[in-house]
C-alpha positions in Angstrom: 0.0 0.0 0.0 2.9 2.3 0.6 3.8 2.1 -3.1 0.3 2.7 -4.5 -0.3 5.5 -6.9 -3.4 7.6 -6.2 -3.9 8.8 -9.8 -4.8 7.0 -13.1 -2.1 5.8 -15.5 -2.8 6.4 -19.2 0.4 5.4 -21.1 4.1 5.7 -21.0 7.5 5.3 -22.6 10.4 3.3 -21.2 14.1 3.0 -21.2 14.2 0.4 -18.3 12.4 -0.1 -15.0 14.4 2.7 -13.3 14.0 5.2 -16.2 10.5 5.7 -17.5 7.8 8.3 -18.0 4.1 7.9 -17.5 1.2 10.0 -18.5 -1.0 10.3 -15.4 -3.9 12.1 -13.8 -3.0 13.6 -10.4 -4.5 12.7 -8.2 -7.7 10.8 -8.6 -10.2 13.5 -9.8 -13.2 12.6 -7.6 -13.9 14.1 -4.2 -11.6 16.2 -2.0 -8.9 13.6 -1.4 -6.1 15.9 -2.6 -8.2 17.1 -5.5 -6.3 18.9 -8.3 -2.5 19.0 -8.9 -0.4 19.3 -5.8 3.1 19.2 -4.5 5.1 16.0 -5.1 5.3 15.6 -1.3 1.5 15.1 -1.2 1.6 12.9 -4.3 4.0 10.6 -2.4 1.7 10.1 0.6 0.4 6.6 1.2 -2.8 5.6 -0.4 -5.6 4.2 1.8 -7.6 1.6 -0.1 -10.9 2.3 1.7 -10.5 6.0 1.0 -9.7 5.4 -2.6 -12.7 3.1 -3.1 -15.0 5.8 -1.7 -13.9 8.1 -4.4 -14.5 5.8 -7.4 -17.4 6.9 -9.6 -19.6 3.8 -9.6 -21.2 4.9 -12.9 -18.0 5.0 -14.9 -17.8 2.6 -17.9 -14.9 0.2 -17.5 -14.8 -0.2 -21.3 -14.1 3.5 -21.7 -10.4 3.7 -22.5 -10.1 7.2 -21.1 -9.8 5.4 -17.7 -12.4 7.3 -15.7 -11.0 10.7 -16.5 -10.8 12.8 -19.6 -7.8 15.0 -18.9 -4.2 13.9 -18.5 -1.9 16.8 -18.0 0.9 15.3 -15.9 4.0 13.1 -16.5 5.3 11.0 -13.7 9.0 10.7 -14.4 11.3 8.1 -12.9 15.1 9.0 -13.4 17.5 6.4 -12.0 14.8 5.2 -9.6 13.7 8.6 -8.3 10.2 9.8 -9.1 9.1 13.4 -9.9 5.8 14.7 -11.0 5.7 17.3 -13.8 2.7 19.3 -15.1 2.8 20.0 -18.9 2.4 23.6 -20.1 -0.8 25.0 -21.4 -4.2 23.3 -21.5 -5.5 20.2 -23.1 -4.9 16.5 -22.4 -1.8 14.5 -23.4 -2.5 12.1 -26.3 1.0 11.1 -27.1 4.2 10.8 -25.1 7.4 9.5 -26.8 11.2 9.6 -26.7 12.8 12.1 -29.0 16.5 12.6 -29.8 19.2 13.0 -27.1 16.9 11.6 -24.3 14.3 14.4 -24.7 10.6 13.7 -24.4 7.9 14.9 -26.7 4.2 15.1 -26.1 1.2 16.0 -28.2 -1.9 17.5 -26.5 -5.4 17.9 -27.7 -8.3 20.1 -26.8 -11.9 19.4 -27.9 -10.8 16.3 -29.8 -8.4 18.2 -32.0 -4.6 18.4 -32.1 -3.7 21.5 -30.1 0.0 21.9 -29.6 3.3 20.0 -29.0 5.3 20.1 -25.8 9.0 19.1 -25.6 11.1 18.4 -22.5 14.7 19.5 -22.8 17.2 20.0 -19.9 14.6 19.1 -17.4 12.0 21.6 -18.5 8.8 21.4 -20.6 8.2 24.0 -23.3 5.1 24.3 -25.5 5.2 24.8 -29.2 2.0 26.0 -30.8 1.2 25.4 -34.5 1.6 28.2 -36.9 1.2 28.8 -40.6 -1.5 26.2 -41.0 -3.9 26.5 -44.0 -7.0 28.5 -43.1 -9.9 26.6 -41.6 -8.5 23.2 -40.7 -10.6 21.5 -38.1 -10.9 18.0 -36.6 -7.1 17.9 -36.7 -4.9 14.9 -35.8 -1.2 14.9 -35.3 1.8 12.6 -34.8 5.6 12.9 -34.4 8.0 11.8 -37.0 11.4 12.2 -35.4 11.4 15.8 -34.0 8.9 17.0 -36.6 5.1 16.9 -36.4 2.7 15.8 -39.1 -0.8 17.3 -38.9 -4.0 16.6 -40.9 -7.4 18.1 -40.8 -10.6 18.7 -42.8 -11.0 21.9 -44.8 -14.8 21.6 -45.2 -17.8 20.6 -43.2 -19.0 18.5 -46.1 -18.8 14.8 -44.9 -17.2 13.8 -48.1 -14.5 16.5 -48.1 -10.8 15.7 -48.2 -8.3 16.4 -45.4 -5.1 18.3 -45.9 -2.0 16.8 -44.4 1.3 18.8 -43.8 4.7 18.8 -42.2 5.4 21.1 -39.2 9.0 21.8 -38.4 10.2 23.2 -35.1 11.3 26.8 -35.0 11.5 29.5 -32.4 8.7 28.7 -30.0 6.5 27.1 -32.6 5.9 24.2 -34.9 5.6 25.8 -38.4 3.7 24.3 -41.4 6.4 24.1 -44.1 4.6 22.3 -46.9 1.6 20.1 -47.7 1.9 16.3 -48.0 -1.2 16.2 -50.1 -4.9 15.5 -49.5 -6.5 12.3 -48.0 -9.9 11.5 -49.6 -12.0 11.9 -46.4 -11.7 12.9 -42.8 -8.6 11.7 -40.9 -9.4 9.8 -37.7 -5.9 8.4 -37.1 -2.5 9.6 -38.2 0.8 7.8 -37.4 4.4 8.0 -38.7 7.9 6.9 -37.8 11.4 6.9 -39.2 13.0 3.7 -40.5 16.5 2.6 -39.6 17.8 4.2 -42.8 15.9 7.5 -42.2 13.0 6.5 -44.5 9.8 8.3 -43.4 6.7 6.1 -43.0 3.4 7.9 -42.7 -0.1 6.4 -42.6 -3.6 7.9 -42.3 -6.8 6.3 -41.4 -10.5 7.1 -41.7 -12.9 5.6 -44.3 -9.8 4.1 -45.8 -6.2 3.1 -44.8 -3.7 5.2 -46.8 0.1 5.4 -46.9 2.0 8.4 -48.0 4.6 7.9 -50.8 6.6 10.2 -53.1 3.6 10.4 -55.5 1.1 11.2 -52.7 -1.4 9.1 -50.8 -2.4 5.6 -51.9 -4.9 3.1 -50.5 -3.3 0.0 -48.9 -6.5 -1.7 -47.7 -9.6 -0.6 -49.6 -12.2 -3.0 -48.1 -12.8 -1.9 -44.5 -15.5 -3.2 -42.2 -15.5 0.1 -40.4 -13.5 3.4 -40.1 -9.9 3.2 -39.1 -9.6 4.9 -35.7 -6.2 3.6 -34.5 -2.8 3.3 -36.2 0.7 2.3 -35.2 3.6 1.8 -37.5 7.2 0.6 -36.9 10.6 1.3 -38.4 10.3 -1.9 -40.4 7.5 -0.3 -42.4 4.9 -2.6 -40.7 1.6 -1.0 -39.7 -1.2 -2.1 -37.4 -4.7 -0.5 -37.8 -7.9 -0.9 -35.8 -11.4 -0.1 -37.0 -14.6 0.9 -35.2 -15.9 -2.7 -35.9 -12.9 -4.2 -34.1 -11.0 -5.4 -37.1 -7.3 -5.7 -36.6 -5.4 -5.0 -39.8 -1.7 -5.8 -40.2 0.8 -5.5 -43.1 3.0 -3.0 -44.9 2.5 -0.4 -47.5 2.6 -3.2 -50.1 -0.6 -4.7 -48.7 -2.5 -5.4 -45.5 -5.0 -8.0 -44.3 -7.4 -8.5 -41.4 -5.8 -10.7 -38.8 -8.5 -10.8 -36.1 -11.6 -9.1 -34.7 -11.6 -7.9 -31.1 -12.9 -4.8 -29.3 -11.7 -1.5 -30.8 -8.0 -1.4 -30.2 -6.2 1.5 -28.7 -2.6 0.3 -28.6 -0.1 -1.9 -30.4 3.6 -2.8 -30.1 6.2 -5.1 -31.7 8.1 -7.3 -29.2 10.3 -10.2 -30.1 8.9 -12.0 -33.1 5.3 -11.0 -32.4 3.0 -8.0 -32.6 0.8 -7.2 -29.6 -2.5 -5.3 -29.6 -4.8 -4.2 -26.8 -8.4 -3.3 -26.5 -10.2 -2.1 -23.3 -10.2 -5.6 -21.8 -7.5 -7.8 -23.2 -4.1 -8.0 -24.8 -3.6 -10.2 -27.9 -0.5 -11.6 -29.6 0.0 -12.0 -33.4 2.9 -14.4 -33.8 4.0 -17.5 -35.7 1.1 -19.5 -34.2 -1.6 -17.0 -35.1 -3.7 -14.5 -33.2 -4.2 -15.4 -29.5 -5.3 -13.9 -26.2 -2.6 -13.2 -23.6 -2.9 -13.5 -19.8 -2.3 -10.1 -18.1 -2.5 -8.6 -14.6 -5.9 -6.9 -14.1 -5.5 -5.8 -10.4 -2.9 -3.7 -8.6 -1.5 -4.4 -5.2 -4.6 -3.2 -3.3 -7.1 -4.9 -5.6 -8.2 -2.0 -7.8 -9.5 -3.1 -11.2 -7.1 -2.1 -14.0 -8.6 -1.2 -17.4 -6.2 -2.4 -20.0 -3.9 0.4 -21.1 -1.1 1.2 -23.6 1.6 -1.2 -24.6 5.3 -0.1 -25.1 8.7 -1.7 -25.3 11.9 -0.7 -23.6 14.8 -2.3 -21.7 14.2 -5.7 -23.2 10.6 -5.8 -21.9 7.1 -5.4 -23.1 5.3 -2.9 -20.8 1.6 -2.5 -20.0 0.5 0.8 -18.5 -3.0 0.2 -17.3 -5.4 2.5 -15.4 -4.1 1.4 -12.0 -1.3 -1.0 -12.8 2.1 -0.9 -14.4 3.5 -4.3 -15.5 6.2 -5.7 -17.7 7.1 -9.1 -19.3 10.3 -10.5 -20.6 8.7 -13.3 -22.6 5.2 -12.0 -23.4 3.6 -14.5 -21.0 4.8 -13.9 -17.4 4.2 -10.4 -16.0 5.8 -8.5 -13.2 3.9 -5.5 -11.6 5.9 -2.4 -10.7 5.2 0.3 -8.1 4.5 3.7 -9.5 6.1 6.2 -7.0 
């Protein structure tokens, strides 16, 4: 109980078990039990399980992947085993947290379901970078990091069949500036994801009514027959992509072609670990490996018996990590999990 965390864990990125960063609420938003952000000294106070349970909203939907709260504005940072709690600048909720170059952290925040601004942590401090130079009238925007740059896409018309403009934002003096368009996607963008390959190749995917990959000649459809809209994307330096639809279809492949590999609940996370791909919906984690698509056993309760909604997957330090609503766990083999205290 001394090691319990009073807030809700959303996601994280990991170097090893002594060096990691977690997106968290602080503390639990219900009631007066330390309501609102407070000093780290208060955050470190022991958590009483009876007090905690009295704060839980009995009406919250355990299938809601927002994990009881809809605003995550803090990062719990563990450096060489020592925890600190940091509040990100500005308003909005953290949607993405990732490692950038030279050990820096990057975060993307949203407000009202649209990409809002980037925050970058350098030399121990967070600094916000608002977007500038965007085409007039973009709305319902989505964003992702590709290296230290940001790619942003949004609709230019309220017409349901209108295309979305996608462009590259490069970091400048206090802002991420739109430098050029990457072309138009035929429909609204509900998911946007990119990464750099080992040789510096830029991979970029967009999802909505289709699944598209950006190439030198523009956007091309890589999986035209969808059972629902693509609302989740994750790609890897190998060029592989995982997509999830509103119908629960899990789509895997590369820019040369993708296929449906399973149907589960709508997924919100995916990771490559070892020779397998892992995906998570609100209740379970699944592995796509040489033997096919199978469900994995995972920890669902923390040390004081709180139910843990399944969270985001990430790899680091030779482990696969699971950051759930009230549990942080890792595995070396994809089967046996170890839980970790969040302090």
